[in-house]
N, C-alpha and C positions, 0 to 999 in steps of 0.2 A: 523356677526356684534358683536362688543365688548360688554361686560357686561355694564349695565347702570351706575354702580357706578364708572367707571373710571373717575378720576378728569381731568378737562381741565383747564389749566392755560393760560390766554390770554397774548400773546406777542404783542408788537407794533413794527413793522418794518417800520422805517421812511426812506424815500429816502433822500439821501444827495443832497442838491441843487447843480445844475451844474454851472460851471464857466461862462456860457453864459446867466445866469438869466437876462432877460430883459423885458421891458414893451411894447409889440407890439400891445396889444389890439386885440388879435386874436379870442376872445371868446364872440360872441354876446349872450346876456342873462346873462352874468357875469358882474354885474354893476361895480365892482371895476376894473376889467380888462379893460373895455371900458373907464372908467373915467380917468385912469392913463396912457392911451396909449401915447407913445412917450416920457414919462418922463425918466430921467436918473435913472438907477437902481444901486444897490450896491451889486454885487454878493458876495463879501467877507462877508459883514454884514449878508446877507441872509443865507449863509451856516452856519455861526457861531451861528446865532439865532436858526436855526434848531438843531444844535448839542447841544446847551445849553438846549433846551427842552428835548432832549433825555437823557442828563446827569441827569437832575432834576428828571425825571420819574424813572430812574434807582435808584437814591438815595432814592426815595420813597418806594423802594422795589419791583417795577414792572419789569417784564421781557422786556428788550429793545433790539432791533436790528437795523441794518441799511442796506440799499440797495444802491449799487453804482449808480452814474449817468449814463445816456445814452450818447454816444458820439455825439457831435454836432460840426459843422453842419452835418445834414444828407445828405451826398453827393449823396446818391442813389436817394433821392427825386429830387435833381436838375437834375441829369442825366435822370431820368424818364420823366422829363418835357422838354427834348430836348436840354439841355445845354451840351456842350462838353468841354474837356480839362482836364488838371491836376487839383488837388484840389485847388490850388491858383487861377488858371484861372476860375474855376467854381465860386468861391466866387466873384471875380471881375466882371465877366459877369452877375451873378445873381443880384448884387447890381445895375448894370447899366440897365439891360434889364428886370429884373423880381424881384423887391425888395420885392413883396409880397411872392414870393417863398423863398427868403433868410430869411425872417422873420419866415416862417414856419419851415425852415430847422434848424434854430438856437434856436427855442423855448426850454425853460427848463421846460415845463409843466409836464414832467415825474416826477418832484419833488413831485407832489401830488399823493402819493402812494395809496391813497384810490381808485383811478381810475385804478390801475394796474391790479386788479383781484378781483374775489369773492372767498371766502374761506369757506370751511366746515370742521370742525375738525373731527377726526377719529370716536368718539363715535356717530356722527350724520349720518354717511354714510353707505350705504348698504354693502360695502366691508371692512369696518373698517380701511380705510386709510384716511389720511389728503389729501383733494383735493383742488386744485387751478384751477379756470377757468379764463384764461387771458382775459381781456376786449378788445373788438375790437375798441372802441372809434370812431366809424364810423361817428358820427355827425359832428365833427370838423376836417377839413383837416390837421391841424397842430398836431393833437393828434393821428390820425389813423396810423401814421408811428411808433408808440411806441410799438405795440404788439409784433413784432418779438424779439426786444431786451429785453422786459420785460420777455418773455417766456424763453429766454436764461439765464437771470439772475436768475429767480426763479428756473430753473433746476439745476443751480450750487449751489444755497444756500440750496435748499431742494432736495437733490439728491438721498436719500435713497428710491428707488422705492418699497421696501417692506413695507414701512410705509407711503409714500407720492406719490401723483400723480399730475403732472403739465400738464394741458390740454391747447392746443392752443386756440386762439380766435375763437368763433363761426362766421359763415358767412351765409348769405342768405337774401332774401327779408324781410325787416321789422325787422331784428335782429340787432338793435342798442343797444349796451351794454356799460355802463359806470362804471362797476365794483362795488366794495363794497360801493361806495358812495350812492348807492340805495339799500343796503342790510343791515339788522341787525339780528344778532343771539341773541335770547332771551332765557333764561332758568331759571327755578325756583329751580334748584338743580344740582346734578352731572349727571343726566340722559341726554338723547339726547335733543338737543336744538330745538327750533322752529325758522325756517328761514323766516324772514319777508322781502319780496321783494316789493319795491315801484316803480311803473312805471309812466311815464308822460302822456301816451296816448295809445289808442288801435285803430287798423285799422277799426273796425266795429262800432265806436262811433264818434259822432260829438262833444262830450264833451271833450274839450281840450283847451290848451292855444291859445290865439289869437295873441299875440305880439311876443312871442319867441317860438322856436321849443321845443317839448318834446323830451328829449335826450334818455330816456330809454323807451323801448316798453314792453308791456305785453308778447309778443311772445319771446322777448329776455330773459326776466326774467324766463319764463318757461323753455326755452332751457338751460339756465345756471343751473337751479335747476336740470335738467336731467343730465347734464355733471357732476355736483357735487355728483350725486347719493344720493340725499336726498329723503327719502321716502315721498310719497304723503301726508301722515298723518302729516308730520312736515313742511309743506309749507303753508304760508299765503301770498296772493297777495292783494295789495291795490293801488288805483290810487291817485297820488298826486293831490292836489287841483290846478286847472288851474290858479286861481287868484294868487297863490303863485309863480308859474312859471313866470307869466307875471310881477311879482314884482321883479324878479331877483333871484328866488330860483331855480337854474338850476339843482340841485341834492337834493335828500331827506335829505342828511346830512347837508343841510343849513337850515332845518326847523324842524328836529327831530333827537334825539340821544338816543340810548338805550344801556343798559348794564344789564346783569343778568335778573331780572324780572321787571326792571324799564324802562319806556319809557317817556322821556321828550319831549314834542312836542307842537308846536303852534296850536291853535284851527283851523287854516286854513291849517294845514299840509296835510290832507287827504280829498278826495272828499266825502267819506262816513264815517265819523269818528265813529259814533255809531256802525255801522256794523263791521268796522275794529277792534275797541277796544274790542268789544264783542267776536269776533273770536279769537283774541290774548289771551284774558283772558281765554277762554275755552281751548285753547291749553296748557295754563300754569296752568291748574287745578284750576282756580280761584285765582291765586296768582299775576296776573299782577298789578303792581303799575303804574298807568297812571297819569302823571303830566301834566295837560293841562294848557298851558300859554295863557290867554285870550288876545285878540287883544287890549282890553282897557288898559292892563298893558304894553304890548310890541306889537306895530304895526308891520306890515310886513316890512315897511321901516327901522325901528330900528333893527329888526331881521337881515335884510340883511346887514345893515351898521356895526353892531357890531359882526356879526357871532356868536351870543349866542349859536345857536344850532350846530354850527360847532366846538363846544368844544368837548374834549374827556371826556367821562364819564367812570371812571375807579374804580375798586374795590381795595382798599388798603389792605395790609397784615392783618390789624386788622378787616377786614370785612366791614368797612364803605366804602362809595363811595365819590368820589371827582370829581369836574368839572375842567378840564384843559382848561382855557379860554384865548382868545387873549386880549391884553390890551385894545382894542377898546370896550370891554364890560364895562369897568369902565369909558370910555369916554362918554358913553351914560347914561344919568341920569335915564331914565326909566328902562333900562336893569340892571344897577348897583343896583337900588332900588329893582328890582325883585330878583336879586341874594341874596341880604341880607335877604329878606323874605324867600327865598327858604331854605337856610341853617339853618334858625332859626326855621323852621317847623319840629317838631319831627315826623310828619306823614310820612316822607320819609327818606330813608337811606343816602341821600346826605348831608354830614356834613361839607364840605369844598370846597372852591373855590381857585384855584391857577392860578394866572395871569402871562402870558408870553408876552414878546415883540417879536412879529412875524410880524412886520410891513412890512418888505420887501415882505414876502409871501402874507400878507393880501392886499397889494396894487395891487397885481396881481390876487386877488380873491380866495386865499386859506388860511384857518385857521388851527388850531391844528389838527382837524380831517382829513382834506385833506392831511396832510403831512404823515399820517401813514396808514399802512395796518395791520388790526387786524388778528392775526393768533392764533387760539386755539391749544395748544400743550399739549399732555400727557407727563409724565416724560420721557419716552423713546424717544419721538419725539424731545424733547429739546436736548438730546444727539446726535440726528441725524442731527441737523441743522449745516451747515458749521460754525465752531466755531469762525472764524474771523469776522463773521457778527453778533455776539452777543456782547453786550456791555461789555467792561471792561474799567476801568479807564485808564490803560496804553494805550490801543488802541485809546481811546477818545483823549488823549493828542497828540498822533501821528496824528490823523485826524485834530485837531486844528492847529498843526504846518504845516501840508500839505496845509490846506486852506490858512493860512497866507502867505505861500510861493508862491502859484500858482494863487490865485484868484485876479482879478482886484478889486480895491477899488470902482471904478465907471465904468459904461458902458453906453455910449450913443448909440442911434440907428445907427448913422453914423459910429461908430466904428465896427459894425458887418461886414462891408465890408473890414476890414483889415485882410488879410490872416495870418499875424503874430499872431493874436488873437487865431486862431484855431490851429496853430502849438503849441502854449503854452498850449491850452486846451487839446490837444492830449498828450503832454508830462505829463500834470498833471494826466490824467487818467492812463497813463502807470505807473506812480509812485504809484497811488492809488491801482492798482491791486497787487502791492507788499505788501502794508500795509494790505490789506484784503485777501491776499494769494489766489488770483483768477487769476493765470497766463493764458494768452491766452483768456481772456474774450471777448475782442473786436476784430473785424475783422482786424483792422490796426496792431494788434500784431501778426498776423499769416503770 
């Protein structure tokens, strides 16, 4: 295991929104997804909003990267469900005979990279390598198809096996895993971090949500911690509050966000908050800064509507922390007022709030934190990352030009049945692999 003083620099790898970004309402328990089901989406705007956030964070001095979209539609899903024919025929038949399958096959939900995997940086693991555990996303049919492509992408971007290990998704009864959206690494210095796993329910307990399904299980969180080779002494597990899940908090990152030794959380984030916070504080040698947001200031409904806790909490080069919030946080009077009081309070290191327009993602149920996968990198690890997936201004400009050329301005549900849409989407991804220097990434290129 590496020495404790090795510094870890957090990088944010955002997924590039795909050209079939649409509002199919496929995710029960995700209030925004259900509310906007069937509305006309704006894929070009969605992708450009995501890229603009990446650029802004890079300009703040943060390490920023990007991950390519998955190919859509997922023709293998249509074939597995009994449809036959060439690609164009598959799309036409699915639209006529199984529109629910076509909706799943064209989902751009991979854009929320927080669900792609769970990550443990090298100083935290038993073999001293950076580890990724790809999420199986078994709970939602439109998402469980993502794992194989996610694994392939991560293996190409983080390919140095002497420093990095990418593990395939776990499988087995009760092992439903939604990735980093239910995991937070906390640390009070440069030593090994504490890995905080939050689950929605457990098989041997009747305490759980009544309205919506608990997507992350305790068994899955434990299995992921094993895969990541995190020592037992550096693991903490806690159950999400069932009332929060039933209010639309489908992942922990919709009700809590952590960074360094700071944990910003709603008072109804955890079922046993006192025990949970005491355990985290003990693991951090008494240095945990717990910022509890009372329900009387921000109710669960406002938390879900604004995605306050789905903000990114980041450490800036000067050592202070900032919240990267969606614009909806300023649209909510209670949340906006709370944010003003938060940054004015000298008792915590959060000194700034930066607001971004991510409405296209937000309307489908994903905020700033959903769009990125946090990856802790040592200096040598940074050099080992596939260089074209790390932010540069020149490559950003090329990606903007690419989006403006290939992405539709609007996309209605009825247009998903048009085979020409997917020919264009395939051509777009073929061009993208040239920009990102990832030849042969997709099956259709082989």
